[in-house]
N, C-alpha and C positions, 0 to 999 in steps of 0.2 A: 229375468236376469240370466245372462249367459256367462258361465264361468270359463276362463281360459287357463290351461295348464302351462305355466311359463317355464317349466323344467325342460332343459335341452335333452335330446335323445343321446344315449350313451353309445359311442361308436365302438365296435368290436376291436380287439387288439390285433396286431399283425399275425397273419396265419402262418403256421409252420409249413414248410414244403413237405410234400409227401415223401415216403421212403423211396418211391420210384424215381422222383426228381433228384433226390440226394444221390442215389446210386448212379444215375445218369451223369451227374456232374463229376462224381469221382472217376467214373469210367473215362469220360472225356479228358479229364485232367491227366489221368495215367497215360492215355494214348498220346497226348501232346508231349508229355515228358519222354516217353519211349521214342517218339518221332524226333525230338530234339537230340536225344542221345545217339540215335541211329545216324543223324545228320553228320555227326563228328566222328563216328567210329570208322576205322579203315575197313574197306569192303573186300579187298582181294580181287577186284575185277577192274577192267577198263572197258571203254566204249569205243567202237569203231563207227564212224559216220562218213558220208561222202565228203571228199576234199575238193580242192580246186581242180578245175578242168583246163587243160592246155591244148590249144590247136597246134599240131606240129607244123602246119602250113602258115602259121601266124607268128606272133612275137610273144615274148615273155620278159619280165623285168630282169635286167642284168645286174651285175654286182653293185653298180652305182645307182640302181633303181630306175634307170632309163630303159625303155622298151627296145629290145634287140630281136632280130629274127631268130626263131628257135633253131632253124636249120639254115646253115650257110654253106654253099658249095663253090669251090674255086678249082679251076683246071679242067672244067667241062662246061658245055653249053647248058644253060638252065632255062626253064619255061615258066610262064605265069600259072598260078593255081587259083582255084576258086573253092568255095565251100570250106569244109573242115574235116580233118582227120584227127579227132580228139583223143588224147590220152587221159586216163582218169587216175585220180589219187584217192587215198583214204587217210583221214585224220584220226588220230588216237586221242581220246579224251581221258586223261589220267596218267599217272606215273607211280613209281614206287614211293615218291615223296608226297604225292597228293592223289589218292584214289577218289573216284566219283562217290558221292553220297548214295545211300540206299534209295533216297527219293529220286536221284538222277537215274539210278539203275532201273527202278520201277518204271519210270517214264520211258527209258530206252527199250525195255522189254515189250512195250506196247506200240513201239514205233517201227514200222516195217523198213525204214531206211537205215536203221541202226542195228548193231549187234553187240551183245555183251559177252566178253571173253575173259577167262581167268588171266590174271596179270602175268603168270609165268609164260603164257603163250607169246606175249609181245615183249616182255622184259624178263628174260631168263635170269635166274639167280646167279649164275656164274658169269654174267656179262654186265659190264658197267655201261652207263649211258654213253660215255665217250666211245667205248668199243663198238656199241651198236651203231652209233652215228658214223663211225669210221667204216664199219663193214657195209652199211647201206650206201655210203658214198662210193666205195670201191665197186659194189655191185652195179651202181648206176653207170660208172665209167665203163665197166666191162660190158654192160648191156648196150651202151652206145657203140662200142667197138664191134660187138657181135651184130648189131643191127646194120651198121655200115657195111660190114663184110657180107651179110646176107643180101642187102640191097644191091651192092655192086656186083656180086656173083650172079644175081638174078638178071642183071643187065649185061652180063658177058665179060666183066672185068676179071683179071687175075689178081687175087688179094694177098697171096703169099703168107699164109698163117704161120705163127711160131708160138710156142708155149713159154711163158715167163713166170718165174716163181714170185708170187706176191708176198707170201709170208711162210715161215717155217714154224711148225708146232714144237714147243719145248718137249724134250725127252722123247721125241719121235725118231723113226729110222733116219729121217733127213737131218735131224739136229746135228750140227757140226760137220755135215757133209755138203749140203746145199746151202746157198745164200740167197737173200732177196735179190731180184733182178737177174739171177741165172736164167739162161734160156736153154730149155731141154730140147735137144735136136733129135736124139734117138734113144731107144731103150732096147737092150739085148740085140743090138744091131738093126732094129727096125725103126724107120723114120716115124716120128710122132708129131702130129700137127694139131691135135685136139686132145682134150681131157679124156674123152671116151677111149681113144686108142691106147693112151698111156695106162689108164685104169685097167684095161683088159690084160695088158702085159704084166702089170704088177700083180693082179689077182691070180693070173695063171702061174706065177712063180711059186705060190704056196709056201712062201717063207724062205726060199732059196735066194741067194744074192742076185740082184738086178744090176746090170752094167748100164750106166747112163753116159751118153755123150752130151756135153753141155758147152755153151758159149758163155765165157766169163771174161770180162775186161778186154774184150776184143779178140780173144784167142780160144780155141777149142781144147777141151781136156776130157779125160775119161775118169769116171768115178764109179764106185760100187757101194750099194747099200742093201740092207736086209729088211724087207718089208715086215711089218708087225701086224698081228691080228688083234682087233679090238674086242675085248671081253673074252669069255670062255666058250662062246657058241662056235662049234666047229665049222658052221656054215657062214660065219661072219667074213666080210671081205678083208683082203690084205691091203694095208695102207702104208704109204711112205711118210705121211704127215706134212703135207705142204698144201697151201692154197695157191692155185694157178690162175693166171689170166692170159688171155690170148692177145698177142701182138700181131699186127698186120702191116704190110708194106702197101698202103693204098695208092693206086695211080691217080686218084682224085682226092683232093683235100676237102673233107666233110667236117664241119664244126657244128656241134650241137650245144646250145647254151640254155641250160635250165638249172637254176640255183634252188637250193633248199628242198629238193626232191631227191629221195634215195630209193634204192632197190632196183630190181631188174625187170619189173612188170611192164615197163613202157617199150620194151624192145620191139615188139611187132609193129606198133604204131610209128616208132622212129623209122623202121625200115620202109614202111609204106610211104611216109612223108618224103624220104630221100628219093624213092623211085618216082613219086609224083613230080618233084622238083626237076628231075633229070629226064623226064619224058614229055612229049607234046600232049596237049589236051589235059582234061581233068580226070584223074584216076577215079574220083568219086562222083563224076558227073555234076559237080558243083553242089552236091548234097552235103548235109552234116552227118558224118559217120563217126561213131565212137568205137573204142575197143580197148582190150587189155590182154596181154599175154607176153611171156618171155619169148626170146628167139635165140637160136643158135646160128652160127655162121652158115650152117647148112640149110637154114630156113625152117627148122622145126620149131613149132609154136608150143610153149609149155604153159601149165596152169599158174595162176596167181592167187594171192590172198585177197579177202575182202571183195569178192566179185559181186555179191548182192548189193553192197553199198555203191559199187561202181556203176551198176545198172541204174540205180536211182540218180547218181551223179550225171549220167548221160542224159536221162530224161529231163532233169532239172536244167540242163544246158541246151535243150531243144533238139537233141539227136533223135532220129527215127530208126536208125540202124545201129546194131552193135555187133562187133566181131569178138567172139569169145573162144578161148582155147577149148577144144573138144573135151579135154580132161576136166574142165570145170563144170561140164554140163550137169552132173549129178547134184551140184549145189544150186544150179540155176532153175531146173525144172520146178514149176509151180510158184516161182518167185519173179517172173518177168512182169515188169510194170506195163500197164495198158498203153498201147500205142508204140511199143518198142519191138522191132523185129530183130531177133537174135540169131546170128549165123554161127554154126559150130565149125571151127577151122583147126586142122592138124598141122598145116604148114603154110608157108608164104604163098604158095600157088593157090591153096584154098581161099586165102584172103583176097588174092587178086581176082579170082573167079567171082567171088561175092561182090566185090566192088564193080566189076565189069557188068554184072547183072543190074546193080543199082544204077550205074551210069547210063546203060543202054535200054533200060526198061525191060530187062529180061524176065524170065520166069523165076521169081524169087522162091516160090513154093517148091521148086525142083532142087533147091540147095539144101544141104544138111543144116538142121537147126537143133537146138537143145531139147526140142519136143519130139524129135523123130530119131 
């Protein structure tokens, strides 16, 4: 006889997790809570990234959304163009009302196309959003004027420059003396046609009265003001407290239409686009060339902000060549994307030489770059 044990086996109770597992769960939970908190905490930073790219030889959306030529010229013969002379922009992610999260910042820190900046660099505490937008719009208008003057001067036109008062700083030397839209013709008997010449005369006064000849309401008049020195530094410059813009009597009507873009950094590319439209052949040889830099009526190219992001913007839009202000080279060295040839330019003539080498298949290695 075989006996069978009909009693069922007793299953063990649920096992308790080990101390290591419990500690891991608490650590993960704490990390998630911290991450959630950091997501909503203000960071004090903003992110710069490549913005839209505009071909100065092409079109851009107008005020009503329809495509319009970015550069239109009347009063002179114009010529067909090919390829692109691209101007670059930078977009800012974040504002004082909504800063990027710490997660977004961490992502940007490891992204070569982006830059993390303290919010004060982009949005100063003493400047409202409206003031910043107004200033950038004014800088764009002034940039277009300077670019047109530089281009037409390069082509042999007389542009007849004048200095116009754009705004007067409250409680400054000019407050109550000068007005918006006054045209400054001379200072201490010397004709002034640009900001640099006026600044030199004012600074040389060392606080003694400066006699100005201005044009107001169609008539000339003489005024005197006493420059002020900013701060207590004895080497600080003497100032009269005005923002100036250059006015020109252009013999050719040049209209640049580009909405929702501010600042002066497109000046050089505007100038090159105008020259290309007004001269036979293709200035760029039909290639896609990008660039960024301010410009004066005398053709001097100045540095701009966000140049590394603009390099990536150029590559993203298919450019093989980039014209950079020589003063920006320290920021560019070691950060040039693969496949992009960056030329260093100090003035409009340098930019023209670089484009000529691109167009004719010249020796590109003989031109100044941000690596030499």
